[in-house]
N, C-alpha and C positions, 0 to 999 in steps of 0.2 A: 482372473477370470471376472465379468460384472456379476455381480450381484446385487439383489434387492436391497440389503441393506446393509451397514459399512462392517459389521462384526457378528461372526457366528462363534458362538462357545459351544463344543461338543462332549457330549453329555460321558464326558471321560475324566478319569484321574491317575495320573500316572505318579511313579514315586521318582519325583525327583531329584533326592538323594543317591538311590540306585545309579542313577542314567548319568548325575555326575562323579560317582566315582568311576563308573567306564569310559569316561572322557577324560579325566584323569592319567587313569594310566597311560592313554595312547600318546601322555607327553608333550610337553607347550611346543615344544622343535617341530612339530608336525605340521601345525596352522599355518598355512598362505595368506598374505599379502592380498586383499579384493584385488581382482583381474584390471579395476579403474584405478587404481589406486586410492582410493577414498580414505582419509584419515583414521587409524583407528578402526577400518572393517578387515575383517580378518574370517578363512574361510576352512573348512576342514572338508573334502570329497566324502561324499559315502555311496552313492549313485552316481554316476557317470559314464558318460560313452564308452562301451567298451569295457568298464570297470580302471579307467585311466584317470588318476589320481590328477594328473597334471593337464585335463581335457577338461574346458568351460564350453563345449560341445554342445549343442541340442540337437544336434542331425544324430541320430545312429543309435542304433541298439544300447538300452541303459544295464548295465548290467552295476555289481556290488564292488567296490572296490577293496581291498584287502584291509581298511580301517572297520569298515561292516561288520566281518568275519571276526575283529575283537568283541565286540561289542554283545549281546546275546539279547538283555536285554532294550535295546535298543530295538533290535532286532524284532522281538516281539511286542514295543509299541506300532512300529511299522506294518505287522501283521497283525496287531487289531483291529488296527484301524480298516485293515482290510482290500483297499483299491489295488491298480496297478501302477507302477512306483515311475515314475521319470527323475528328471535330474536334483539329486538331496546332499544338503549340507548339513552340516553343524556353522553356525553364526556367530561372530564374537564381535561384540560391540563394546571398545574400550570404554573407562572413565573415563568422563567429558565428551563423550565422542558420539558421533549421529548420524543415523544414516537418511542423507538429505531427501527435500520431497522431490519426488516422482511419481509418475503413474506407471505402471506393464503395458509397453503396445507392443510389443514382441510379436511376434507371431505362435511362440511358442506356448504363452500363457495365455493368447488370447478364450482356449476350450481348456485350461487348468485352473484346479483351487491349487491355493499356497496354504500347506499345512505347520502353524505354529503350535511347538511343544516348548514351553519356557523351562531350561534347565537350571541355569543361573542368573536370578534378577535380584532386583528389588521393588521397593512399593511406587519408588520416586522415579522409575521408568513409565517413560508415557511411548504410547503406540497414535498416532494420530492419525484417524481417514477420511477423508472429506472433512465433514463437521463433527464429527462422532470422537470418541479416544477413550480407551479403555490403558489398565493397567493389569498385563499379562501374568497373573501368579504362576510361583514355579508348580511345574506338572499339570499346567489346565493344557487344554487345545481350543486351537483357535485356527478360525478362517477366516480372510476377510476381503474386501474388493476391492482388488489390485487394480480396476480399471479409475476409482479415485485416485487424487494424488495424497501421497499416503505419508509419511515419516515418523524417526522415531528417535528420540532424543535420552541419554543416558546424560543426566545430571548429577547422577553419584560420580566416587570416585573407584569405583567395582565394575571391575565388568560385567557382562550382561552374555548370553550365550544362551540361543535358542536352536532345538534341532528345525531346520525348515526344507520340509516334504514338497514336491511338488506332480499331483496327479489328475488325469483327467476324471476321475472318482470312478465309481463301482455303485452296486447295486447295494450291499452293505453299508459303502462309506454315503450314500445317499441315506441311509435310512439313518445315519447317526447324524446327519445336518438336519433330516427332520423333526426328530428330537434335540436338537438343541437348541440356545437362547439367542434371541438378539439386544443386546440391553441395550433399553430405551423404544423398544418396539412392543411392549408387553409385560405384562406382570408376572407371567411363568412363576403362578404361586405351584410350591410344592417339588420345582424344579432340583435336581440335584444330579450330579456326577457320578458315575460308579468308578469305585476303585480300582483299578489292574497292576496287582503289584507281578515282583519281578518271580517266574516259574524255573524252578529248577530243570534242565533236562533235556533233550534235544531241540534245536536252533529249529525255529519254523522255516518255512520257506518262504519266500517272495515271490512275488507276482511282479516282471518288468514289462516295459514298454518295449518292444522291438521297432515300430514304425512310428516318425514323428512328424517327418519335413518333407513333401511329394517333388517326386522327381518333375512334374509336372504338375500344377496344380488342376483338378477337374473344374470344369464349367461351372459346376454347381456348387463347390466350395467357394469356388471365388464370385460369384453373385453373394452367396450369405453374408462373406465376410465384408465387401464392398456397401453392400445395403445395412450393414450394423455402421459401419462408419460413419455413411450420410445420415441416419438416422440419430447417428448424435449431434449433428453439426445446428450449430446455432443458427437463428435466423439470420439470413443474410440476402442482399441484393444478386449476388453472383452464384448463388446455391443454386437457381433453377439452370440458368450454363452450365455448371460441373454435373448436374444430373443429368442433362441431355447427352453431354459429351462421357460420361462414364456408361449411360445407358448403348452408344456407337461401339465404347472396347469390347460391353461384355459380348454383345451379339458377333463382335470379328473375334472372342477368345470362342466362344461355342463353334464358329464356320472351325476355323482352327484345328478346335477339339476333334470335331468330326472326321474333318482329313486325316488328321495324324494320331490322336491319342499322343501316350509317349514318345512316339517313335523320332530318334535324332533326327531325322530328316526336317522334321516339323519345326526344331529348334531356333532357326536362323528368322523363320516367320515369327514365333513367338517372343525372339527377344524383341523384333524391330515394335510388333505389339503393341509388350512393355514400355518402350524407350518413348515410341509417340504417345502414350496415354499419357505416362510420368511427365511429359514437357507440358501435355495439356495443361493440367490440372495444377503446375506448377503458375501456369500461365491465367490461367483462371480463378483457380483457386485457394490464391496464395494468402489470399485475407479471410479464409474460413476458419474459423476457430470453433472446438469441441465444444462439449459442456464441461468436461471435466479441465477446462483450458488449453489444452493442449493444440497442434494446429494440425488442419484435415491434411495438411501435404507429406508432414512429418511422419503422422501416423502409418498412412497410407503407405510411404516408403518402408519403415518399418516391418509393417503387420503384414502386409501381401506384395507388396513387389521384390522386395528383395527375397522371398522365400518361392515366389511362383515358379521359379524353374529355375532346375539346378543343372546349369550350363557350364558353370567353371568348377575351378579348384577351390574355392572358397569354404570355410567350412564356419555354417550360421553358430551363430552364438548365442549367450544367454544374455548380453549386457542390456543393461534400460538406459536412454536417457535420463541423468539426474541433474538437478540445479545446484548450482556449487555453495558448500555448505558455507553460512554465515555465523557473523559475530554472533549476532541475535537468538541460535539457534535455540538458547532455552528460554525463549522470549513464550509464554503460556497462549499469544494470538497466534491460531490454527490459520493454518497454508489460505491464502484467499480464495473466494469460491466466485464461479463466472457469475455474472447476472443476466437474467433474460433481457436485451437490448431492447423488448416491446410490449411484452405485456409483464407489469412489476405484481408479482402473488396474486394473481386472478382469482376471484372469489366463486365458487360455485355453489348454489343451495340443493341440498340431496336429500329425499325422504319420500315416504310410501307416499302413491296416487293420494290427492285428495287428506293431506295432510296440514294444508294450508300454507303451503310454502308461497304461493302467491303473496298473500298480504303479508309474510314476511316479506320476500322478494321487493315488494312496491311500500313499505316502509325503509329496509336499509337500504334502498336505490335513491333515497335523500341524503346521504350520505353526500357533503360536499367533493369528497374525491372520488367518486365512484363515477363509471361511465356503464352504460348499459345500449342492448339495441331495441329497447323500448318495449318487447313482447318478446315470448319466450322462443324460441332457437328451432325449434321442429323442422320447416322450411330452410333455415340458412342451413343445417344438416345434412339432410335427410336429402334435399336438391341438388348433393352430390351423390352421382348415382353409385360410387361406392360404397356408399355408408348408409345407402336405401337398404331395409332388410330384405327387401326381394330380391337384392344380388346374392345374399344367401340363401333364398328359398325361401323364405319369411320367418327362419328360424328363429327370428328375436330381435330384442332391440340392444340387446350383450354385444359389447364392441370392446373387445382386447387390445391393449398394446399392440400386438404384432400388426393390427389393421392401419398404423399410422405411419404410413411409409413416408419418406420425403416430399414425395409428391405431395400426396395428401394435406400433410401436414404444415405447409406452404400455403396452400389452398386453403384451407379451412382457418390458417389465422387471419390470413388478405381479407377473409368473407368478413369478420368478427370486425377487425379494424377498419372497413369500411364501412360500417352500419353504428360504429359507436357513438352514444350522446351522452353527455350531463344532464345533470337532473334538472334543467334549465331547455333542454334541445339544442344547446350549441354541439356541433360536429367537434372530433378530436383535430386540437391542434400541435399536439405535440407526443413524443414519448419518453419514456416507456408511461404505459396507461395502465390503471387500475380498473378491471374489467369487474363487472357481477353477473353471473349469468344464474338462470333458473329454469330448467325444462325437465318436467318427471323423468324421461326417458334417460335421461344423467342417470339416473341413480346407478344404471345398468352399464356405465360407459367409465369407471373411476379411474382405471389402469389405461384407458385409451385416452382422458383426457388429461392423466398425470405427464404425459409422455409428451402428447402435443404441447404443456401448458408446463415446464419442470418445475416453478414456483407454485403450481394450484393450490388454495387453502381448502378448504370441502367445510361445510358449514350443515352437519347432520340435523334437520329439523325430525323429534321424535314427538308424536299424538298417542293418545286413549287409542290402541286395536278398535276397539269398542268403535269411539268415536269415527274412525276414519275405516272401517267396514261401514257401518252404514252411509256414509257421506259417500264410497265408492256405488254402492249400491244405488244409491240415488243418482248420482253420475250416468247410469248406465240404465233407470229405466228414464230417463229425461232424456236421451241422445241426443245429448249436447257436444258428448264426448267421444265422440266417434272416428277414434284414429285411423282406423282400415275398414272403411265400409264393407268392400269386397276384398274379403279376409280366404285364399285359395282354401280349400277343406275346411272352414267352419260353416258351421250348418246352423245358429243358434241368432241371439240377440248381434246386430253388425257390431263388430268387436271396437271396445272401448279403454280408455283409459291406457297404458304403456303394454307391449308386447314384451311376454316373457317366458323363460326355455320353458318346454316341456307343454305348453297352450292348447296342443291337439290333443292331448287326455284329456281335457277336458270340454272339447266336443259333446255338446247333450247335458249337461251336468247343469243341477238348478244354478242360480245367479248367485247366489250366497256362497257354493262352492267355489266358482268361478274366481269371486271375489277374494277368498280365502286365499285359493292358490297364488292370486298376483301379489298378498300382500306379503302371505308369506315367503315366496320364491324372491321379491325386490327385498326384504330386509336382509333374510340373510346372505345374498350375493353382495349387497352393500355392504353388510358386516365384515363379510371376509377378505371385502379390499381395503376397507378402510383401518381394517387391523393388522394390514402389511403396511400403512405408512407408516412414519416418524409419525409421534404425538402431536409436535405443532404444526403438523398441518390437516389438523381435523377439531373443530370447536363442533360441543353442539347443543341448542337451543329445546326448550320442553316450552311444545305451544300453550299448554297451559298456565306453563310460568308468562311465557311473552304476550299471550293476551290479559294476561292478569296485571301485568304492569311493563308495560310496553317500554317509559320513558328508561325505567332500571334496565331491564333486557337489552334496549338499544346501547346504554350507554357501555356493559358489561360486553357485548358482543365488536362493538365499534373500539376498545381498550385491543381484544384479545386478536383483533383483525386488523390493527394500526391503522384504524380509521378516525376522518376528522368530524366527529359527531354537535350539530350547530341547530337544529333543531328542536322546538318543544312539544314532547308531546301530550295533552291533556285528554284526559275522559277516553274514551273507547275508541278504539282505530275505527277508520269508516271499512266500509263490506267491501273483499275485495272482489276484482272483474269476474272471476268464474264463481262469485258465489250460488247456488243454485235456489236454497230456500233460508227464508231467514234466520241466523243462529239463535240457538233457545238451551238452557241447561237441560243435558238430559236428551235432545232433540235423538239422539243414538238408537234411544227404546220404542221408538217406529218403528225397527225390526229389532227388536230383543228376542225375539222367538227363532229367528232366523241366523243372528249373530251368537245367540250361546249354544245353537249347535254344532256352529265350526270352531267354535274357540277354543274347544279341548285340545283338537290339532294344534293349532299355535302356539301352547303353550312354551314349549323348550325354544323356539326364535323368540318368544314374548320376553324370559328369564333373560335369554342372552342379548339381549337390547338391553335391557333394563340394567342389566351388569355394565354394559358397556357405555353409556349411558354415563353410572354414578361413578365412574372414573375419574 
């Protein structure tokens, strides 16, 4: 299953020694070679189809093998985690062996998490997933993003044994995941794992999955899987043709479903549709690659087409394509990560409204290797009907990742590419390009932007909320920042600045309440989104430090973002194009009475923002 982060450690700590004793009692002779004969890889089945230890299928009712019945504490471990269990095994990796690089594109793991509980291991055993790496210690409990390229290297001479269990999850399990920690994605102060010791007595009952592979894949499931794969495709000239052909296939599949459902009479028509679609994709999509480095056509065949119709005696297995083991398996270099061929680490400046983002944008745009569209991208983005807030009933400017369909992604990227210019006004002449973008509404679009631009970097500009609120009040009163002059259901001053969730509740409220709500919602949502990203994708700038010493801040910011800075900044910066009135120390005090009224309501979010930027 694809996760937002490479690894999550669940808040449970099991007794690895007790688990090891149970495994030792099973006997060395019970271990089986990996079905694909990978050197040094062995398994001992605990839950399999019909409880058959010789079955490697992922189709059919999953039931416990005789081995699991002999392991009461291991059963307790699975019961403590609480979900419905699928295929589950003990996995052994011999000394000086590896689990070679691969990503799990099998249909079975599209919606299943893989739980690891290390039982016998050493500090030198390395688990790599994407750009991240952990050493899973004995008794810990982990899940990881199986969609990213991952591998395991055992450079010691001692075997490694893990419990490896597949599950769709469940309510209790989701709670454990929510309370887990993701290394490198937060400080997690005070986090700890709860000890779970063996309990004598009755062996707890487990829940097992009984339905896993469709007879005929419904059009709704087909559409969801296909759209997921297309959303993972890197930009390519052939992508549009693949999308158009896919749309025609999905219409045909729904047409057949409406006529036949799962009736065997329709199976020949289903099979013809699948064969024609696969042939079409091999013709137009053979060069399309996914963000994880895989080929679209391979993933399409293994994840979807091979299981969309169960009209043969072939039993779907749980194998996954792997790269062959290499002599340099113990190298410290991670598997290569695919790069965006068009947008090299594009930079988005984010802040609450009126925080000085235009001044920062106009200054940073002087870096020699940056390209911009020369203005804010309100019209460029909202000029696309699907992205205008009217499309969602003017709910807000919020855009989540789900909005970024393959078709929309392609169009928006092309729109930016067609308008980018360097600091001297010259058009783009080669790819990839480093783009700089600043639009206040983007502060509510981080998940959307992160999906459209996989290498995006975000610059969070933070300004004293008192100064910001005062400037927001001034902006509303000036009438120069009207974003939605005729907003359905709004009866106050023409709506100004970005449109936040919950704006309807502000109708009829004083202006200070409106801007306070805008600031709080924007900052809270932005912090939620930034905290979900890897730390290296966000850089923080304090407005006061920036205006006090712009040369120093530009040097620091350029280094953090990998830019070339060759401008000299001396004295005060020029006013930005959107300045309403001349800056002055303590200018915010013009509205001190209004700000003092609303500031206490914002204190929790202010403290959270201060803590975030201080990290």
